[in-house]
Phi, psi and omega in degrees: 000141178288154187287119182290347182268351182268154183289137178233129181263126174252108177281147181068040189290344179272349179280178182300311182288313182300318180293325176293322178294320177299317177298317182293319178297319179298315181292336180273358175093014176291133186259348182224082176264120183261137178220163176207131178284169178297325178292328180279331185207115174272108185290355175271355186254108184299319180298316180295318180294317178300316180297320181293316179295322177298321183283328188253335174048062177293145175276330181227153178226130169251101191262097185238002180292150177177162172269117187231164178177177181273195184302312183300313181296318180296322182284328185269340183226051184297323180295319178298315182296321180291309183298306184302312186286328173298313183291320183298320179279327183296316183292317184290316180297320179296315180293323179295318176296314186296326183263005174076035176303135185287322180204142180224137173245125177251129179261126174263219181203149181294346179289354178290341184278155180304149183301319188243032181284160181302153180246144351291161189276119176268155183302327183285356178281353180303134176064029177257004180187175181296150178276163171295125187293332185290340176227033184299316183298314178298316182297318179299318179296318181290324175298317177300324179295313181289327176292328176296320177302315179295323181293317178295325177295315183293314186277322188244356181074020181288141176273070178254125179240160179226151180220150183243100177281154173280192178299133186247158175202164178143193180303145179069018174291169177265117183255013178287129187291338180280333191233358187273166173277177194294316186292309177297327177295322176297316178302314181297315183294318179290327176291322174299319178296320178297317180294321179296320178295319179295322181289324184270345182070026180224197180289156179289152176289157177298150177253119184264134180239133178294142175087193186265347185084001184276332180305144181254139181223156177250141183227133182237130177292140187296331177292327173293319177300315180301319178296320178295321180298315178295321177301316180291322176299326180279327195233357186241137181208088183206153176278355179269135176293161182223138181282146174233121179189193180262339185080009179227144177227177179203158177293151176302326178299319179290322176300316179300322178294319179298315180292316178303313182298329181277334190248309186213080189301336183273357185286142175271138178260129180238132180256131177262090185289353176285345179267152184289152180273334188082200182302130183299322182206141174220096177235124182274141169278114184251023185295326179296316180291320178298320179296333176285342176116013180242138173219152178291151186243347188260113175298147185299314181299320178293318180294321179296315180297319179293322179293320178294322177298319177297316180301317179298324182283324194242328193249334190298323184271003184265359180227159176281158179293136179245152174287157180290128184236173177291161181214141182230145178297140179253000000 
């Protein structure tokens, strides 16, 4: 187990994953959790990152910062996604090596795997086929990150490990309809429909979802991911990346029903089959992690209800009302 008394840096601590990691470290008894906002530290700037590591000297790093978004954002800003994510991992890994960080965990994304690879997806399927074109730039950057961990291990003996989480959801997610992933976008859309019904005193408007609803996806609550990350920091030491997920998936149509039932049970779901579906299926093989002794604990229906409750408390009043828009699986 890593030493709970030594300083640990969580990059991207204001995001969904980073904030969950901060909560998990606190509950595990870590006494020195280091964070830095974007205004305090631009992770794309090597000089700034070097200066921060020199001043703070973390013993451990949980590197989860990144520029992320759904299908629309990935398709409209591929250069931003490629540049930002390449730089964010390059600067931090270099500074971690230079200052002697004892252990670092880098989080990738399940989109790194080929679009049409066998299911469930095993770690060795990486780079065995073409990527999904709608998020290719982001995937290439994340692949470079995990390969960088292996390179620093090979050349310098650094204890840098990488893990690939499946689709995530939970508190502090992004609920913006232009940039969010499918599950938080569904919560937002059904809540908008619920609000519209309340304002008009009638039935809710239909909720339109891009595609056919047939693509299958796996979803992991972010608090489970944070627990898995700490588990890996304590128990995993390999140059091979490792998958983190539930080992179970479901059609987007079924996910939409789960969210509808939790948010606006009377809403009608309409599928826009003229829009693309994206990757047909993304289910991770998590047998390696399961064999180490870790499994996810949060059922999807319970996690969706808890996430919607958080959204009602924290996020609903922070944005302007948006019209109901299309949605596509990410």
